[in-house]
TORKOL-4160 file (C-alpha; in steps of 0.2 Angstrom, whole numbers, padded with zeros to 4 digits, m for minus):
188
<pt num="1" X="m1088" Y="0029" Z="m0551"/>
<pt num="2" X="m1073" Y="0032" Z="m0563"/>
<pt num="3" X="m1081" Y="0048" Z="m0569"/>
<pt num="4" X="m1083" Y="0054" Z="m0552"/>
<pt num="5" X="m1065" Y="0050" Z="m0547"/>
<pt num="6" X="m1059" Y="0059" Z="m0563"/>
<pt num="7" X="m1070" Y="0074" Z="m0559"/>
<pt num="8" X="m1063" Y="0075" Z="m0541"/>
<pt num="9" X="m1045" Y="0073" Z="m0547"/>
<pt num="10" X="m1048" Y="0086" Z="m0560"/>
<pt num="11" X="m1055" Y="0098" Z="m0547"/>
<pt num="12" X="m1040" Y="0095" Z="m0536"/>
<pt num="13" X="m1028" Y="0098" Z="m0550"/>
<pt num="14" X="m1036" Y="0115" Z="m0553"/>
<pt num="15" X="m1036" Y="0120" Z="m0535"/>
<pt num="16" X="m1017" Y="0115" Z="m0534"/>
<pt num="17" X="m1013" Y="0124" Z="m0550"/>
<pt num="18" X="m1022" Y="0140" Z="m0544"/>
<pt num="19" X="m1015" Y="0139" Z="m0526"/>
<pt num="20" X="m1009" Y="0157" Z="m0521"/>
<pt num="21" X="m0990" Y="0158" Z="m0523"/>
<pt num="22" X="m0990" Y="0171" Z="m0509"/>
<pt num="23" X="m0995" Y="0158" Z="m0496"/>
<pt num="24" X="m0986" Y="0144" Z="m0487"/>
<pt num="25" X="m0990" Y="0126" Z="m0492"/>
<pt num="26" X="m1004" Y="0119" Z="m0481"/>
<pt num="27" X="m0999" Y="0109" Z="m0465"/>
<pt num="28" X="m0982" Y="0117" Z="m0465"/>
<pt num="29" X="m0973" Y="0118" Z="m0448"/>
<pt num="30" X="m0957" Y="0129" Z="m0446"/>
<pt num="31" X="m0949" Y="0124" Z="m0430"/>
<pt num="32" X="m0963" Y="0125" Z="m0417"/>
<pt num="33" X="m0975" Y="0136" Z="m0427"/>
<pt num="34" X="m0988" Y="0130" Z="m0438"/>
<pt num="35" X="m0989" Y="0142" Z="m0453"/>
<pt num="36" X="m0998" Y="0131" Z="m0466"/>
<pt num="37" X="m1009" Y="0142" Z="m0477"/>
<pt num="38" X="m1003" Y="0158" Z="m0470"/>
<pt num="39" X="m0997" Y="0173" Z="m0481"/>
<pt num="40" X="m0978" Y="0172" Z="m0482"/>
<pt num="41" X="m0976" Y="0189" Z="m0475"/>
<pt num="42" X="m0987" Y="0185" Z="m0460"/>
<pt num="43" X="m0978" Y="0169" Z="m0457"/>
<pt num="44" X="m0961" Y="0178" Z="m0458"/>
<pt num="45" X="m0967" Y="0191" Z="m0446"/>
<pt num="46" X="m0974" Y="0179" Z="m0433"/>
<pt num="47" X="m0957" Y="0169" Z="m0433"/>
<pt num="48" X="m0947" Y="0185" Z="m0432"/>
<pt num="49" X="m0958" Y="0190" Z="m0417"/>
<pt num="50" X="m0956" Y="0173" Z="m0408"/>
<pt num="51" X="m0937" Y="0175" Z="m0410"/>
<pt num="52" X="m0937" Y="0192" Z="m0403"/>
<pt num="53" X="m0944" Y="0185" Z="m0386"/>
<pt num="54" X="m0933" Y="0169" Z="m0386"/>
<pt num="55" X="m0921" Y="0172" Z="m0372"/>
<pt num="56" X="m0903" Y="0168" Z="m0373"/>
<pt num="57" X="m0896" Y="0160" Z="m0357"/>
<pt num="58" X="m0879" Y="0166" Z="m0352"/>
<pt num="59" X="m0869" Y="0154" Z="m0341"/>
<pt num="60" X="m0852" Y="0155" Z="m0333"/>
<pt num="61" X="m0841" Y="0140" Z="m0331"/>
<pt num="62" X="m0850" Y="0124" Z="m0326"/>
<pt num="63" X="m0865" Y="0133" Z="m0318"/>
<pt num="64" X="m0882" Y="0125" Z="m0319"/>
<pt num="65" X="m0891" Y="0141" Z="m0317"/>
<pt num="66" X="m0890" Y="0155" Z="m0330"/>
<pt num="67" X="m0881" Y="0171" Z="m0324"/>
<pt num="68" X="m0893" Y="0181" Z="m0335"/>
<pt num="69" X="m0907" Y="0178" Z="m0347"/>
<pt num="70" X="m0905" Y="0190" Z="m0361"/>
<pt num="71" X="m0918" Y="0197" Z="m0373"/>
<pt num="72" X="m0910" Y="0196" Z="m0391"/>
<pt num="73" X="m0913" Y="0215" Z="m0394"/>
<pt num="74" X="m0902" Y="0219" Z="m0379"/>
<pt num="75" X="m0887" Y="0212" Z="m0388"/>
<pt num="76" X="m0893" Y="0217" Z="m0405"/>
<pt num="77" X="m0897" Y="0200" Z="m0412"/>
<pt num="78" X="m0910" Y="0200" Z="m0425"/>
<pt num="79" X="m0917" Y="0186" Z="m0436"/>
<pt num="80" X="m0924" Y="0186" Z="m0454"/>
<pt num="81" X="m0936" Y="0172" Z="m0458"/>
<pt num="82" X="m0942" Y="0179" Z="m0475"/>
<pt num="83" X="m0929" Y="0169" Z="m0485"/>
<pt num="84" X="m0934" Y="0153" Z="m0475"/>
<pt num="85" X="m0952" Y="0156" Z="m0477"/>
<pt num="86" X="m0950" Y="0159" Z="m0496"/>
<pt num="87" X="m0942" Y="0142" Z="m0497"/>
<pt num="88" X="m0958" Y="0135" Z="m0491"/>
<pt num="89" X="m0967" Y="0139" Z="m0507"/>
<pt num="90" X="m0977" Y="0127" Z="m0518"/>
<pt num="91" X="m0967" Y="0124" Z="m0534"/>
<pt num="92" X="m0975" Y="0123" Z="m0551"/>
<pt num="93" X="m0970" Y="0106" Z="m0555"/>
<pt num="94" X="m0976" Y="0100" Z="m0538"/>
<pt num="95" X="m0993" Y="0107" Z="m0542"/>
<pt num="96" X="m0995" Y="0095" Z="m0557"/>
<pt num="97" X="m0994" Y="0080" Z="m0545"/>
<pt num="98" X="m1011" Y="0074" Z="m0539"/>
<pt num="99" X="m1014" Y="0076" Z="m0520"/>
<pt num="100" X="m0997" Y="0085" Z="m0518"/>
<pt num="101" X="m1006" Y="0099" Z="m0509"/>
<pt num="102" X="m1008" Y="0087" Z="m0494"/>
<pt num="103" X="m0990" Y="0081" Z="m0493"/>
<pt num="104" X="m0979" Y="0095" Z="m0501"/>
<pt num="105" X="m0975" Y="0102" Z="m0484"/>
<pt num="106" X="m0965" Y="0086" Z="m0481"/>
<pt num="107" X="m0953" Y="0089" Z="m0495"/>
<pt num="108" X="m0949" Y="0107" Z="m0490"/>
<pt num="109" X="m0931" Y="0110" Z="m0486"/>
<pt num="110" X="m0926" Y="0114" Z="m0468"/>
<pt num="111" X="m0917" Y="0130" Z="m0468"/>
<pt num="112" X="m0912" Y="0141" Z="m0453"/>
<pt num="113" X="m0916" Y="0159" Z="m0452"/>
<pt num="114" X="m0903" Y="0173" Z="m0456"/>
<pt num="115" X="m0895" Y="0179" Z="m0440"/>
<pt num="116" X="m0888" Y="0197" Z="m0439"/>
<pt num="117" X="m0877" Y="0201" Z="m0424"/>
<pt num="118" X="m0872" Y="0218" Z="m0418"/>
<pt num="119" X="m0854" Y="0218" Z="m0410"/>
<pt num="120" X="m0857" Y="0236" Z="m0404"/>
<pt num="121" X="m0873" Y="0231" Z="m0394"/>
<pt num="122" X="m0864" Y="0216" Z="m0387"/>
<pt num="123" X="m0850" Y="0226" Z="m0381"/>
<pt num="124" X="m0862" Y="0239" Z="m0373"/>
<pt num="125" X="m0871" Y="0225" Z="m0365"/>
<pt num="126" X="m0856" Y="0216" Z="m0357"/>
<pt num="127" X="m0849" Y="0233" Z="m0351"/>
<pt num="128" X="m0866" Y="0237" Z="m0343"/>
<pt num="129" X="m0869" Y="0219" Z="m0335"/>
<pt num="130" X="m0851" Y="0214" Z="m0331"/>
<pt num="131" X="m0841" Y="0230" Z="m0331"/>
<pt num="132" X="m0823" Y="0231" Z="m0336"/>
<pt num="133" X="m0817" Y="0217" Z="m0324"/>
<pt num="134" X="m0828" Y="0203" Z="m0330"/>
<pt num="135" X="m0828" Y="0196" Z="m0312"/>
<pt num="136" X="m0842" Y="0184" Z="m0307"/>
<pt num="137" X="m0845" Y="0183" Z="m0289"/>
<pt num="138" X="m0848" Y="0166" Z="m0281"/>
<pt num="139" X="m0865" Y="0162" Z="m0274"/>
<pt num="140" X="m0867" Y="0154" Z="m0257"/>
<pt num="141" X="m0879" Y="0139" Z="m0255"/>
<pt num="142" X="m0896" Y="0143" Z="m0248"/>
<pt num="143" X="m0913" Y="0136" Z="m0245"/>
<pt num="144" X="m0929" Y="0141" Z="m0254"/>
<pt num="145" X="m0946" Y="0137" Z="m0249"/>
<pt num="146" X="m0956" Y="0129" Z="m0263"/>
<pt num="147" X="m0974" Y="0122" Z="m0260"/>
<pt num="148" X="m0971" Y="0121" Z="m0242"/>
<pt num="149" X="m0954" Y="0112" Z="m0243"/>
<pt num="150" X="m0937" Y="0118" Z="m0241"/>
<pt num="151" X="m0926" Y="0116" Z="m0257"/>
<pt num="152" X="m0907" Y="0117" Z="m0257"/>
<pt num="153" X="m0900" Y="0129" Z="m0270"/>
<pt num="154" X="m0882" Y="0124" Z="m0273"/>
<pt num="155" X="m0868" Y="0136" Z="m0272"/>
<pt num="156" X="m0859" Y="0141" Z="m0288"/>
<pt num="157" X="m0841" Y="0145" Z="m0290"/>
<pt num="158" X="m0836" Y="0163" Z="m0295"/>
<pt num="159" X="m0821" Y="0167" Z="m0306"/>
<pt num="160" X="m0814" Y="0179" Z="m0319"/>
<pt num="161" X="m0818" Y="0178" Z="m0337"/>
<pt num="162" X="m0811" Y="0188" Z="m0352"/>
<pt num="163" X="m0823" Y="0200" Z="m0359"/>
<pt num="164" X="m0818" Y="0195" Z="m0377"/>
<pt num="165" X="m0824" Y="0177" Z="m0373"/>
<pt num="166" X="m0841" Y="0184" Z="m0367"/>
<pt num="167" X="m0843" Y="0195" Z="m0383"/>
<pt num="168" X="m0837" Y="0180" Z="m0394"/>
<pt num="169" X="m0850" Y="0168" Z="m0386"/>
<pt num="170" X="m0864" Y="0181" Z="m0387"/>
<pt num="171" X="m0860" Y="0185" Z="m0406"/>
<pt num="172" X="m0860" Y="0166" Z="m0410"/>
<pt num="173" X="m0877" Y="0163" Z="m0403"/>
<pt num="174" X="m0889" Y="0156" Z="m0416"/>
<pt num="175" X="m0906" Y="0154" Z="m0407"/>
<pt num="176" X="m0919" Y="0141" Z="m0412"/>
<pt num="177" X="m0937" Y="0140" Z="m0406"/>
<pt num="178" X="m0937" Y="0122" Z="m0402"/>
<pt num="179" X="m0922" Y="0122" Z="m0389"/>
<pt num="180" X="m0915" Y="0133" Z="m0376"/>
<pt num="181" X="m0902" Y="0145" Z="m0382"/>
<pt num="182" X="m0886" Y="0144" Z="m0372"/>
<pt num="183" X="m0870" Y="0155" Z="m0372"/>
<pt num="184" X="m0857" Y="0147" Z="m0360"/>
<pt num="185" X="m0841" Y="0157" Z="m0355"/>
<pt num="186" X="m0826" Y="0148" Z="m0348"/>
<pt num="187" X="m0820" Y="0154" Z="m0331"/>
<pt num="188" X="m0803" Y="0156" Z="m0324"/>
């Protein structure tokens, strides 16, 4: 029994020592994406792809419904997850600890992706969507039929904003996959 346990332990250490360095530690989850055992470049690509389709909700004032839902590419927002995935590596000292292959993912640092914003693209987007005036028209209350019932859609105040505030909020956006991404602009 002791010899059998020693053989299993020795085999596990050999597997851990020779675990590929270009792969993410098994059982790793980055935000909402399970990437355990993936090639690091594939994990980075998948995370980048999910950030590309993660919409940014633009709100004005205290509105409860977004004025626009923006695809990050429209405002020149890009994320780079490669440094983040690289930090999910399996260190050499950790490989020497028996069974660490099964729990090493719990010791990994939680780092955000790198964000790259393009101020020119943000300015183009706000010009196209809001014009030069940055006036947001009020919305009247209305009824919408849902599942055979009428539902009240509340009115929303309009107002005027500063384009600089819109640009500033959109440039400051840092999306995450696990939560809604919101940019809220003050109204006058």
